[in-house]
Steps between C-alpha positions, in 0.01 A plus 500: 500500500704525181812297413632725221719757677461761223120472498491498880709817517277669244185410695653625825601827333161556335295424811738693725467801270125483554526497879492127577744345749623183327669184629610239248600134482650300215353164600174373647634360827673827593181688418284263707732545796475878459120491471472287815735715708420848369163491321483749210194692383506322162708256296597508131579138409688399187418145391846423361683450830807273516409293807123450480231497234311828516166333571654303785653819638158666484345208685765526772450876534129437548589247769675762714332829409187662359712777347381625157703333222549630146641231273732594214479246218637482147200298382192688382299180512145464629560161662811625676330814628200306633737253669688784673180669620374166627829449686453825690642784290322832542610639165742427218724682254622367168864577420628736385324771699579862580577646839181705479293188434655308791462797735133545406421133562693509827318813618169330420565187709640713784190723507282194522711334770507814714128575483345404833170311465195632680395290802179363353329167458284437194245221470333398174299180512726233652809709427671696778804725449684655795711775343694591814603140574534417129289190549219362287257213551236328290209326671697497826816351352821705455613595150868471415572803280810668366544866585377609158201264513405634841528863389287427195236315703495770771457777243214322326331394825506859627313594179254210494218523242688768310671450163872577535681583177833347400654846495389555859653167606829590332504839670383400849621140545807492274574873543570535129358744248539245222557127471405170345143374543645149505647563845153580636348197325764268647443621855121488461533142375705399805255677730202328338663162551547568871140618528385171345372645176596562138440771240233282336335420834551806723380525858658819633706645214297606198662630182320790336617472142680806371482675837655310789402271787246504783505308828160412642348236726384178333134502415 
């Protein structure tokens, strides 16, 4: 979704040159119709659309599809980035960006989306994670998680009582070789809230300073 015809053409050319089949839309409503009727593998969403605010467009995409969304924003602002991730974005790019950068980020979210989860159920204390059904419960009650939150929880639950490094989380959950630690911190914070805990009073998620995080049953 990109309203600037020149930029849209450049993105189509760059991604097409790298082997991606690209469909484009200049406004949010056309794009939403396309996503509903012919679901794509991933969406690159520009926030400066003429008919809808970008955050509202993201919310509407999330209402009809779980497709990976990379948001393109002109604002390199922490508050804005956190707001977009909270609204359901899988990744973000700050303009201007190169075709190589966009393609690398797109390949990363596609690898993650296409990886089939193993049919396993993990139980740690009162926490139960069904990877195949993508369902999680705490003390018998269902947990409402975003896709990224679920993937993070499933990865940590499968490695209970083991310290998982931030680099490992970036590589295995985010499918990136590099990234911002803040993204991990934000998602861990949201996950803690849904597990009924905080960083200062952990129950399941324990930060190991300078190393990473460990999930273990409450003592």
